[in-house]
C-alpha positions in Angstrom: -83.9 -156.0 53.5 -87.3 -154.3 53.3 -90.2 -155.0 55.6 -91.7 -158.4 54.7 -89.2 -159.1 51.9 -87.0 -162.1 52.2 -84.0 -162.7 50.0 -82.6 -166.1 49.2 -79.1 -165.1 50.2 -80.2 -164.1 53.7 -82.2 -167.4 54.1 -79.0 -169.3 53.0 -76.9 -167.4 55.5 -79.3 -168.2 58.4 -79.7 -171.8 57.2 -75.9 -172.4 57.1 -75.7 -170.9 60.6 -78.4 -173.2 61.9 -76.6 -176.3 60.5 -73.3 -175.1 61.9 -74.9 -174.7 65.4 -76.6 -178.1 65.0 -73.3 -179.8 64.3 -72.1 -178.9 67.9 -75.4 -179.5 69.5 -78.1 -182.0 68.7 -77.2 -182.7 65.1 -80.7 -181.7 63.9 -82.4 -178.7 62.3 -86.2 -178.2 62.1 -87.6 -175.6 59.8 -90.9 -174.2 61.3 -92.9 -172.3 58.7 -96.4 -172.0 57.2 -95.8 -172.9 53.5 -99.5 -173.4 52.8 -100.1 -169.6 53.3 -96.7 -167.8 53.0 -94.8 -167.9 49.7 -91.6 -167.0 51.7 -92.0 -170.2 53.6 -91.8 -172.2 50.3 -88.6 -170.4 49.6 -87.2 -171.3 53.0 -88.0 -175.0 52.3 -86.3 -174.8 48.9 -83.2 -173.2 50.3 -83.0 -175.7 53.2 -83.3 -178.6 50.7 -80.4 -177.2 48.6 -78.1 -176.6 51.7 -78.9 -179.7 53.7 -76.7 -182.1 51.6 -73.7 -180.0 52.6 -74.2 -181.2 56.2 -74.7 -184.9 55.9 -74.0 -185.3 59.6 -77.1 -183.2 60.5 -80.7 -184.4 60.0 -83.4 -182.0 59.2 -87.2 -181.8 58.9 -90.1 -179.4 58.5 -92.8 -178.6 61.0 -95.9 -176.6 60.2 -96.1 -173.6 62.6 -99.5 -174.6 63.9 -98.2 -178.1 64.8 -95.1 -176.6 66.3 -97.2 -174.4 68.6 -99.3 -177.4 69.6 -96.1 -179.4 70.4 -94.8 -176.7 72.6 -98.0 -176.6 74.6 -98.3 -180.4 74.8 -94.7 -181.0 75.7 -94.7 -178.2 78.3 -97.8 -179.6 79.9 -96.4 -183.1 80.0 -93.1 -182.0 81.6 -94.7 -180.1 84.5 
């Protein structure tokens, strides 16, 4: 894989891994990306949508990276 180049097969491999780990943990996968700016993020969402039905016992969602960063700060602040 070249610098900055993302291939669908690699995304699928990582996505399957995330769902497999989720099956033995919290049964949930969240894709954090920036699809309004990065074309590769759109591909991640498309691949996730294709693979998710193979794991009906695992829920999934999408979180914009800016919102994810805010949630980390807010949740960290509220837990201290």
